[in-house]
RODREN-598860 format. One record per residue: residue number from 0; residue in one letter; x, y, z of N, C-alpha, C, O, CB in turn. Coordinates in Angstrom, 2 decimals. Glycine has a CB too. Layout:
<zatis>
<zati NUM A <X Y Z> <X Y Z> <X Y Z> <X Y Z> <X Y Z>>
...
</zatis>
This chain:
<zatis>
<zati 0 M <30.51 -0.70 25.66> <29.40 -1.56 25.31> <29.28 -1.65 23.79> <29.31 -0.64 23.10> <28.09 -1.03 25.93>>
<zati 1 T <29.16 -2.86 23.29> <29.08 -3.09 21.86> <27.78 -2.54 21.28> <26.69 -2.82 21.78> <29.20 -4.58 21.56>>
<zati 2 K <27.92 -1.75 20.23> <26.76 -1.20 19.53> <26.19 -2.26 18.59> <26.90 -3.17 18.16> <27.14 0.10 18.73>>
<zati 3 Q <24.90 -2.13 18.29> <24.22 -3.05 17.39> <23.74 -2.31 16.15> <23.10 -1.27 16.24> <23.03 -3.74 18.11>>
<zati 4 V <24.07 -2.87 14.99> <23.66 -2.29 13.72> <22.81 -3.31 12.98> <23.15 -4.49 12.92> <24.91 -1.87 12.86>>
<zati 5 L <21.71 -2.85 12.42> <20.85 -3.69 11.59> <21.09 -3.32 10.13> <20.89 -2.17 9.74> <19.35 -3.53 11.98>>
<zati 6 D <21.50 -4.29 9.34> <21.74 -4.11 7.91> <20.58 -4.76 7.17> <20.32 -5.95 7.34> <23.12 -4.73 7.48>>
<zati 7 V <19.87 -3.98 6.34> <18.66 -4.47 5.70> <18.78 -4.45 4.18> <19.11 -3.43 3.58> <17.45 -3.64 6.14>>
<zati 8 G <18.51 -5.61 3.57> <18.31 -5.69 2.14> <19.53 -5.85 1.26> <19.42 -5.79 0.04> <17.62 -4.52 1.72>>
<zati 9 N <20.69 -6.06 1.85> <21.90 -6.19 1.03> <22.18 -7.64 0.66> <21.84 -8.56 1.41> <23.09 -5.60 1.77>>
<zati 10 C <22.80 -7.84 -0.50> <23.24 -9.17 -0.92> <24.38 -9.62 0.00> <24.90 -8.82 0.78> <23.69 -9.17 -2.41>>
<zati 11 S <24.75 -10.86 -0.09> <25.78 -11.42 0.81> <27.10 -10.68 0.69> <27.74 -10.41 1.71> <25.98 -12.89 0.52>>
<zati 12 M <27.53 -10.36 -0.53> <28.81 -9.67 -0.70> <28.77 -8.28 -0.06> <29.68 -7.92 0.69> <29.15 -9.55 -2.21>>
<zati 13 D <27.73 -7.51 -0.33> <27.64 -6.16 0.24> <27.47 -6.22 1.75> <28.04 -5.40 2.47> <26.48 -5.39 -0.40>>
<zati 14 H <26.68 -7.17 2.23> <26.54 -7.33 3.69> <27.89 -7.63 4.31> <28.24 -7.06 5.34> <25.52 -8.46 4.02>>
<zati 15 G <28.66 -8.50 3.70> <30.00 -8.81 4.22> <30.90 -7.59 4.26> <31.65 -7.40 5.22> <30.64 -9.90 3.38>>
<zati 16 N <30.84 -6.77 3.21> <31.66 -5.55 3.17> <31.23 -4.55 4.24> <32.07 -3.92 4.89> <31.57 -4.91 1.79>>
<zati 17 I <29.92 -4.40 4.43> <29.40 -3.49 5.45> <29.77 -4.00 6.84> <30.20 -3.23 7.70> <27.86 -3.33 5.33>>
<zati 18 K <29.59 -5.29 7.06> <29.93 -5.91 8.34> <31.42 -5.70 8.65> <31.79 -5.36 9.78> <29.58 -7.42 8.32>>
<zati 19 H <32.26 -5.92 7.66> <33.71 -5.73 7.85> <34.02 -4.27 8.19> <34.78 -4.00 9.12> <34.49 -6.16 6.57>>
<zati 20 L <33.44 -3.34 7.44> <33.66 -1.92 7.70> <33.31 -1.57 9.14> <34.10 -0.93 9.84> <32.83 -1.06 6.73>>
<zati 21 I <32.15 -1.98 9.58> <31.66 -1.59 10.91> <32.41 -2.32 12.02> <32.82 -1.71 13.00> <30.17 -1.88 11.02>>
<zati 22 E <32.58 -3.61 11.86> <33.18 -4.39 12.95> <34.69 -4.19 13.08> <35.25 -4.48 14.14> <32.90 -5.84 12.75>>
<zati 23 T <35.35 -3.70 12.03> <36.79 -3.42 12.16> <37.07 -1.97 12.58> <38.17 -1.67 13.04> <37.49 -3.71 10.85>>
<zati 24 N <36.10 -1.08 12.44> <36.31 0.32 12.79> <35.62 0.76 14.08> <35.95 1.81 14.63> <35.84 1.18 11.68>>
<zati 25 F <34.67 -0.05 14.57> <33.90 0.33 15.75> <33.69 -0.90 16.63> <33.80 -2.04 16.17> <32.54 0.95 15.35>>
<zati 26 D <33.39 -0.66 17.90> <32.99 -1.74 18.79> <31.51 -1.97 18.54> <30.65 -1.51 19.30> <33.29 -1.41 20.32>>
<zati 27 A <31.22 -2.67 17.45> <29.84 -2.86 17.00> <29.72 -4.21 16.31> <30.68 -4.74 15.76> <29.40 -1.72 16.06>>
<zati 28 S <28.51 -4.75 16.36> <28.21 -5.97 15.62> <27.04 -5.70 14.68> <26.22 -4.81 14.93> <27.89 -7.16 16.58>>
<zati 29 V <26.99 -6.47 13.60> <25.99 -6.25 12.56> <25.07 -7.46 12.47> <25.53 -8.60 12.39> <26.67 -5.98 11.20>>
<zati 30 V <23.77 -7.18 12.49> <22.73 -8.18 12.32> <22.08 -7.92 10.97> <21.98 -6.77 10.54> <21.66 -8.13 13.50>>
<zati 31 R <21.66 -8.97 10.31> <21.13 -8.84 8.96> <19.64 -9.16 8.89> <19.17 -10.10 9.53> <21.89 -9.75 8.01>>
<zati 32 A <18.91 -8.36 8.11> <17.52 -8.65 7.74> <17.44 -8.55 6.22> <18.09 -7.71 5.61> <16.50 -7.66 8.45>>
<zati 33 H <16.63 -9.41 5.63> <16.53 -9.42 4.17> <15.39 -8.59 3.63> <15.40 -8.20 2.47> <16.38 -10.82 3.69>>
<zati 34 D <14.38 -8.30 4.47> <13.20 -7.62 3.97> <12.60 -6.72 5.04> <13.05 -6.69 6.19> <12.16 -8.63 3.48>>
<zati 35 Q <11.57 -5.99 4.64> <10.93 -5.02 5.53> <10.33 -5.68 6.78> <10.53 -5.19 7.89> <9.85 -4.27 4.77>>
<zati 36 K <9.62 -6.77 6.60> <8.99 -7.44 7.74> <10.05 -7.92 8.73> <9.91 -7.72 9.94> <8.14 -8.61 7.26>>
<zati 37 G <11.10 -8.54 8.23> <12.16 -9.01 9.11> <12.82 -7.87 9.86> <13.15 -8.01 11.04> <13.21 -9.76 8.31>>
<zati 38 A <13.02 -6.76 9.19> <13.64 -5.60 9.83> <12.76 -5.03 10.93> <13.24 -4.76 12.04> <13.94 -4.51 8.78>>
<zati 39 I <11.48 -4.84 10.65> <10.57 -4.29 11.65> <10.46 -5.24 12.84> <10.45 -4.79 13.99> <9.18 -4.04 11.04>>
<zati 40 D <10.39 -6.54 12.59> <10.33 -7.51 13.69> <11.56 -7.42 14.57> <11.45 -7.40 15.79> <10.19 -8.94 13.13>>
<zati 41 L <12.75 -7.36 13.95> <13.99 -7.25 14.73> <14.02 -5.94 15.52> <14.42 -5.94 16.68> <15.21 -7.33 13.80>>
<zati 42 L <13.60 -4.84 14.90> <13.61 -3.55 15.59> <12.67 -3.55 16.80> <12.99 -2.98 17.84> <13.22 -2.44 14.63>>
<zati 43 R <11.52 -4.16 16.65> <10.55 -4.18 17.75> <10.97 -5.11 18.88> <10.50 -4.96 20.01> <9.19 -4.61 17.23>>
<zati 44 N <11.85 -6.05 18.59> <12.24 -7.04 19.60> <13.68 -6.91 20.07> <14.17 -7.76 20.81> <12.03 -8.41 19.07>>
<zati 45 G <14.37 -5.86 19.65> <15.76 -5.69 20.05> <16.13 -4.23 20.07> <15.38 -3.37 19.61> <16.68 -6.45 19.12>>
<zati 46 A <17.30 -3.96 20.59> <17.79 -2.58 20.65> <18.91 -2.40 19.63> <19.94 -3.08 19.70> <18.30 -2.22 22.09>>
<zati 47 F <18.71 -1.50 18.70> <19.71 -1.22 17.67> <20.12 0.25 17.76> <19.30 1.12 18.04> <19.17 -1.55 16.26>>
<zati 48 D <21.39 0.49 17.53> <21.94 1.85 17.56> <21.86 2.52 16.19> <21.95 3.74 16.09> <23.38 1.82 18.04>>
<zati 49 L <21.69 1.71 15.14> <21.64 2.25 13.78> <21.06 1.18 12.86> <21.33 -0.01 13.01> <23.06 2.70 13.30>>
<zati 50 V <20.26 1.64 11.89> <19.75 0.77 10.83> <20.31 1.28 9.51> <20.17 2.46 9.18> <18.17 0.74 10.81>>
<zati 51 L <20.93 0.39 8.76> <21.43 0.70 7.43> <20.50 0.02 6.43> <20.32 -1.20 6.47> <22.92 0.24 7.24>>
<zati 52 V <19.92 0.80 5.53> <18.88 0.30 4.63> <19.33 0.44 3.18> <19.61 1.54 2.72> <17.55 1.04 4.87>>
<zati 53 N <19.39 -0.69 2.48> <19.70 -0.66 1.06> <18.54 -0.01 0.31> <17.38 -0.18 0.69> <19.97 -2.09 0.53>>
<zati 54 R <18.84 0.73 -0.74> <17.80 1.42 -1.51> <16.80 0.44 -2.12> <15.60 0.68 -2.08> <18.44 2.28 -2.61>>
<zati 55 V <17.29 -0.65 -2.69> <16.45 -1.71 -3.24> <16.91 -3.02 -2.64> <18.08 -3.39 -2.76> <16.51 -1.74 -4.82>>
<zati 56 F <16.01 -3.72 -1.99> <16.38 -4.96 -1.31> <16.75 -6.05 -2.32> <16.10 -6.23 -3.35> <15.23 -5.45 -0.41>>
<zati 57 H <17.82 -6.74 -2.00> <18.37 -7.75 -2.89> <17.39 -8.88 -3.19> <17.22 -9.26 -4.35> <19.64 -8.31 -2.30>>
<zati 58 R <16.76 -9.43 -2.16> <15.92 -10.62 -2.36> <14.56 -10.33 -2.95> <14.18 -10.96 -3.94> <15.74 -11.32 -1.05>>
<zati 59 D <13.82 -9.40 -2.38> <12.43 -9.21 -2.82> <12.21 -7.89 -3.56> <11.07 -7.54 -3.88> <11.51 -9.27 -1.62>>
<zati 60 R <13.29 -7.15 -3.84> <13.24 -5.87 -4.55> <12.44 -4.82 -3.77> <11.93 -3.87 -4.36> <12.63 -6.06 -5.93>>
<zati 61 G <12.32 -5.01 -2.45> <11.61 -4.06 -1.60> <12.25 -2.68 -1.65> <13.40 -2.52 -2.06> <11.58 -4.57 -0.17>>
<zati 62 D <11.49 -1.69 -1.22> <11.87 -0.29 -1.31> <12.45 0.20 0.02> <11.75 0.24 1.03> <10.65 0.57 -1.70>>
<zati 63 G <13.72 0.56 0.01> <14.39 1.03 1.21> <13.81 2.33 1.75> <13.73 2.51 2.97> <15.83 1.22 0.93>>
<zati 64 L <13.41 3.23 0.86> <12.79 4.48 1.32> <11.49 4.21 2.07> <11.18 4.87 3.06> <12.54 5.43 0.13>>
<zati 65 E <10.73 3.25 1.59> <9.48 2.89 2.26> <9.76 2.36 3.67> <9.05 2.69 4.62> <8.70 1.83 1.44>>
<zati 66 L <10.81 1.53 3.81> <11.16 1.02 5.13> <11.58 2.17 6.05> <11.17 2.19 7.22> <12.29 -0.01 5.02>>
<zati 67 I <12.37 3.10 5.57> <12.78 4.23 6.40> <11.55 5.01 6.85> <11.44 5.38 8.02> <13.75 5.16 5.63>>
<zati 68 W <10.62 5.26 5.95> <9.40 5.96 6.31> <8.63 5.19 7.39> <8.14 5.78 8.34> <8.51 6.17 5.06>>
<zati 69 K <8.53 3.87 7.24> <7.82 3.05 8.24> <8.52 3.11 9.59> <7.86 3.21 10.63> <7.72 1.59 7.77>>
<zati 70 I <9.84 3.06 9.59> <10.58 3.15 10.85> <10.31 4.49 11.52> <10.01 4.55 12.71> <12.11 2.96 10.61>>
<zati 71 K <10.40 5.55 10.76> <10.29 6.90 11.32> <8.88 7.29 11.71> <8.69 8.26 12.44> <10.81 7.88 10.33>>
<zati 72 T <7.88 6.54 11.25> <6.49 6.83 11.63> <5.93 5.82 12.63> <4.77 5.92 13.03> <5.61 6.86 10.39>>
<zati 73 D <6.74 4.86 13.04> <6.31 3.85 14.01> <6.80 4.28 15.39> <8.00 4.25 15.65> <6.85 2.41 13.64>>
<zati 74 P <5.88 4.67 16.29> <6.30 5.18 17.61> <7.18 4.22 18.40> <7.99 4.65 19.22> <5.10 5.51 18.42>>
<zati 75 Q <7.03 2.93 18.16> <7.82 1.94 18.90> <9.29 1.93 18.49> <10.15 1.59 19.31> <7.23 0.55 18.71>>
<zati 76 V <9.60 2.30 17.25> <10.98 2.21 16.76> <11.51 3.50 16.14> <12.64 3.53 15.66> <11.09 1.10 15.75>>
<zati 77 S <10.71 4.56 16.14> <11.07 5.78 15.42> <12.33 6.47 15.93> <12.96 7.23 15.19> <9.93 6.75 15.48>>
<zati 78 A <12.71 6.23 17.18> <13.91 6.87 17.72> <15.20 6.21 17.22> <16.28 6.76 17.41> <13.88 6.82 19.23>>
<zati 79 T <15.09 5.07 16.58> <16.27 4.37 16.07> <16.79 5.09 14.83> <16.06 5.24 13.85> <15.94 2.89 15.74>>
<zati 80 P <18.04 5.54 14.85> <18.60 6.21 13.68> <18.68 5.26 12.49> <18.93 4.07 12.64> <20.00 6.76 14.00>>
<zati 81 A <18.46 5.82 11.30> <18.52 5.04 10.06> <19.32 5.83 9.03> <19.35 7.06 9.03> <17.10 4.71 9.53>>
<zati 82 M <19.96 5.07 8.14> <20.68 5.65 7.00> <20.35 4.84 5.76> <20.19 3.62 5.84> <22.23 5.68 7.26>>
<zati 83 L <20.25 5.51 4.63> <20.06 4.83 3.36> <21.43 4.54 2.75> <22.33 5.37 2.80> <19.19 5.69 2.39>>
<zati 84 I <21.55 3.35 2.19> <22.76 3.00 1.44> <22.42 3.17 -0.03> <21.71 2.35 -0.62> <23.26 1.54 1.77>>
<zati 85 S <22.94 4.23 -0.61> <22.71 4.53 -2.03> <23.74 5.56 -2.48> <24.09 6.48 -1.75> <21.26 5.05 -2.27>>
<zati 86 D <24.21 5.37 -3.70> <25.12 6.35 -4.30> <24.36 7.49 -4.99> <24.98 8.42 -5.50> <26.05 5.65 -5.30>>
<zati 87 L <23.04 7.41 -5.00> <22.22 8.39 -5.72> <21.78 9.52 -4.79> <21.05 9.29 -3.82> <20.99 7.71 -6.35>>
<zati 88 D <22.23 10.73 -5.09> <21.96 11.88 -4.23> <20.47 12.16 -4.04> <20.04 12.53 -2.95> <22.62 13.10 -4.81>>
<zati 89 D <19.67 11.98 -5.11> <18.24 12.28 -4.97> <17.57 11.32 -4.00> <16.65 11.71 -3.28> <17.55 12.21 -6.33>>
<zati 90 F <17.99 10.07 -3.96> <17.44 9.12 -2.99> <17.94 9.43 -1.58> <17.19 9.26 -0.62> <17.81 7.68 -3.38>>
<zati 91 Q <19.18 9.87 -1.45> <19.69 10.28 -0.14> <18.85 11.43 0.39> <18.50 11.46 1.57> <21.18 10.69 -0.22>>
<zati 92 Q <18.52 12.38 -0.47> <17.72 13.53 -0.05> <16.32 13.09 0.39> <15.80 13.58 1.40> <17.61 14.55 -1.19>>
<zati 93 K <15.72 12.17 -0.34> <14.39 11.66 0.03> <14.45 10.93 1.37> <13.52 11.04 2.18> <13.85 10.71 -1.05>>
<zati 94 A <15.52 10.20 1.62> <15.68 9.51 2.90> <15.80 10.50 4.05> <15.21 10.30 5.11> <16.91 8.58 2.87>>
<zati 95 I <16.55 11.57 3.84> <16.70 12.61 4.86> <15.34 13.25 5.14> <14.98 13.49 6.29> <17.73 13.68 4.41>>
<zati 96 E <14.59 13.53 4.08> <13.26 14.11 4.24> <12.33 13.18 5.02> <11.40 13.65 5.68> <12.66 14.44 2.88>>
<zati 97 A <12.56 11.87 4.93> <11.75 10.89 5.66> <12.22 10.71 7.10> <11.58 10.01 7.88> <11.78 9.54 4.94>>
<zati 98 G <13.34 11.35 7.46> <13.82 11.29 8.83> <15.13 10.58 9.04> <15.58 10.43 10.18> <12.82 10.65 9.65>>
<zati 99 A <15.76 10.12 7.97> <17.04 9.42 8.09> <18.20 10.41 8.24> <18.09 11.58 7.88> <17.27 8.51 6.86>>
<zati 100 A <19.29 9.90 8.77> <20.54 10.65 8.77> <21.17 10.51 7.39> <20.83 9.59 6.64> <21.52 10.14 9.91>>
<zati 101 T <22.08 11.40 7.04> <22.76 11.31 5.76> <23.50 9.98 5.67> <24.34 9.67 6.52> <23.73 12.49 5.56>>
<zati 102 G <23.18 9.21 4.64> <23.79 7.90 4.46> <25.01 7.95 3.55> <25.70 8.97 3.46> <22.78 6.94 3.90>>
<zati 103 F <25.26 6.84 2.89> <26.44 6.71 2.05> <26.15 5.67 0.99> <25.18 4.91 1.08> <27.70 6.32 2.88>>
<zati 104 G <27.00 5.64 -0.02> <26.85 4.65 -1.09> <27.88 3.54 -0.96> <28.86 3.66 -0.23> <26.98 5.32 -2.45>>
<zati 105 K <27.63 2.49 -1.69> <28.55 1.35 -1.65> <29.91 1.69 -2.24> <30.92 1.10 -1.86> <27.94 0.16 -2.40>>
<zati 106 K <29.94 2.65 -3.17> <31.21 3.06 -3.76> <32.12 3.73 -2.74> <33.33 3.78 -2.92> <30.97 4.00 -4.94>>
<zati 107 S <31.54 4.26 -1.66> <32.34 4.99 -0.67> <32.49 4.23 0.65> <32.81 4.83 1.68> <31.71 6.34 -0.40>>
<zati 108 L <32.26 2.91 0.63> <32.33 2.12 1.87> <33.66 2.29 2.60> <33.68 2.37 3.83> <32.11 0.66 1.56>>
<zati 109 G <34.75 2.35 1.88> <36.06 2.43 2.53> <36.54 3.83 2.82> <37.68 4.01 3.27> <37.05 1.75 1.69>>
<zati 110 S <35.72 4.83 2.58> <36.19 6.21 2.71> <36.15 6.72 4.15> <35.38 6.24 4.98> <35.35 7.12 1.83>>
<zati 111 Q <36.98 7.70 4.40> <37.00 8.38 5.70> <35.67 9.07 5.94> <35.19 9.10 7.08> <38.16 9.40 5.77>>
<zati 112 E <35.07 9.62 4.91> <33.79 10.31 5.04> <32.71 9.36 5.55> <31.90 9.74 6.40> <33.37 10.93 3.69>>
<zati 113 T <32.69 8.14 5.05> <31.70 7.15 5.52> <31.93 6.83 6.98> <30.98 6.76 7.76> <31.76 5.87 4.67>>
<zati 114 R <33.17 6.62 7.37> <33.47 6.34 8.79> <33.05 7.52 9.65> <32.56 7.32 10.77> <34.98 6.04 8.99>>
<zati 115 Q <33.22 8.75 9.16> <32.80 9.93 9.92> <31.28 9.99 10.05> <30.76 10.41 11.08> <33.31 11.21 9.24>>
<zati 116 R <30.57 9.57 9.02> <29.11 9.57 9.10> <28.60 8.53 10.08> <27.58 8.74 10.74> <28.50 9.31 7.71>>
<zati 117 L <29.28 7.41 10.18> <28.89 6.34 11.10> <29.29 6.64 12.54> <28.63 6.20 13.48> <29.50 5.02 10.67>>
<zati 118 S <30.35 7.37 12.70> <30.95 7.60 14.02> <30.00 8.13 15.09> <30.04 7.61 16.20> <32.08 8.54 13.87>>
<zati 119 P <29.16 9.13 14.82> <28.29 9.63 15.89> <27.35 8.56 16.46> <26.91 8.66 17.61> <27.47 10.79 15.37>>
<zati 120 F <27.05 7.56 15.67> <26.13 6.50 16.09> <26.85 5.32 16.72> <26.27 4.58 17.51> <25.31 6.03 14.91>>
<zati 121 L <28.13 5.13 16.36> <28.82 3.89 16.74> <30.03 4.07 17.64> <30.56 3.08 18.16> <29.24 3.19 15.52>>
<zati 122 E <30.48 5.29 17.84> <31.60 5.51 18.75> <31.15 5.28 20.19> <29.97 5.42 20.50> <32.17 6.93 18.59>>
<zati 123 A <32.07 4.91 21.05> <31.76 4.70 22.47> <31.10 5.96 23.03> <31.59 7.07 22.82> <33.04 4.35 23.28>>
<zati 124 G <30.00 5.78 23.72> <29.29 6.90 24.31> <28.37 7.61 23.34> <27.57 8.46 23.75> <30.26 7.88 24.85>>
<zati 125 G <28.46 7.28 22.06> <27.63 7.94 21.06> <26.31 7.22 20.89> <26.27 6.09 20.41> <28.35 8.03 19.74>>
<zati 126 S <25.26 7.86 21.27> <23.92 7.32 21.04> <23.05 8.51 20.70> <22.45 9.14 21.57> <23.37 6.52 22.29>>
<zati 127 V <22.98 8.79 19.41> <22.31 10.01 18.98> <21.11 9.67 18.12> <21.03 8.60 17.52> <23.26 10.91 18.22>>
<zati 128 G <20.18 10.60 18.07> <19.05 10.47 17.16> <19.45 10.99 15.79> <20.57 11.47 15.61> <17.82 11.22 17.69>>
<zati 129 C <18.56 10.90 14.85> <18.88 11.31 13.49> <19.18 12.80 13.38> <20.03 13.19 12.58> <17.76 10.96 12.56>>
<zati 130 D <18.52 13.64 14.16> <18.81 15.07 14.08> <20.24 15.33 14.47> <20.92 16.13 13.83> <17.86 15.87 14.98>>
<zati 131 S <20.72 14.68 15.52> <22.10 14.85 15.93> <23.04 14.32 14.88> <24.10 14.90 14.65> <22.35 14.15 17.26>>
<zati 132 G <22.66 13.21 14.23> <23.50 12.63 13.19> <23.66 13.57 12.01> <24.74 13.67 11.44> <22.92 11.33 12.73>>
<zati 133 R <22.58 14.26 11.64> <22.68 15.21 10.55> <23.55 16.38 10.96> <24.34 16.89 10.16> <21.30 15.70 10.12>>
<zati 134 S <23.43 16.82 12.21> <24.26 17.93 12.67> <25.73 17.54 12.67> <26.60 18.31 12.25> <23.84 18.38 14.06>>
<zati 135 A <26.00 16.34 13.16> <27.38 15.86 13.18> <27.92 15.74 11.78> <29.07 16.08 11.53> <27.49 14.52 13.91>>
<zati 136 D <27.09 15.25 10.86> <27.52 15.11 9.48> <27.79 16.47 8.87> <28.79 16.65 8.16> <26.47 14.36 8.68>>
<zati 137 A <26.93 17.42 9.12> <27.12 18.76 8.56> <28.40 19.39 9.07> <29.06 20.15 8.36> <25.92 19.66 8.89>>
<zati 138 A <28.75 19.07 10.31> <29.98 19.65 10.89> <31.23 19.11 10.23> <32.28 19.75 10.29> <30.03 19.37 12.38>>
<zati 139 T <31.14 17.92 9.57> <32.33 17.34 8.95> <32.53 17.84 7.53> <33.56 17.55 6.92> <32.23 15.84 8.95>>
<zati 140 K <31.58 18.59 6.99> <31.71 19.06 5.60> <32.37 20.40 5.54> <32.56 20.95 4.46> <30.35 19.14 4.93>>
</zatis>
């Protein structure tokens, strides 16, 4: 069964790179949202296996950490795993503290480590919550 990924806040070039990474390495498709409202609406009206959130949204300069916090505190969508897309370790740590799985930066899109971080959420049969994603990630280090 094809997994669904929601990509939030990335410019067209980065969205294309993320879409290519996911759709060529996993049986998954990527849906795009440009802002927090669009992302929450899509999450409430669809089933997603993973949300990838840009640290700063391309169009409206929205805050990716704020969106992760909203996802993780909304009972209707809080079970949906989320990852922050950022190369900055301090922001990755804040995202984890808000309930996200360990994410990745755009500089590492093509790396084996990034594919390993995505794998627990996107491999066939893999449907894990964020706690499982962190455990799986820790096991790869």
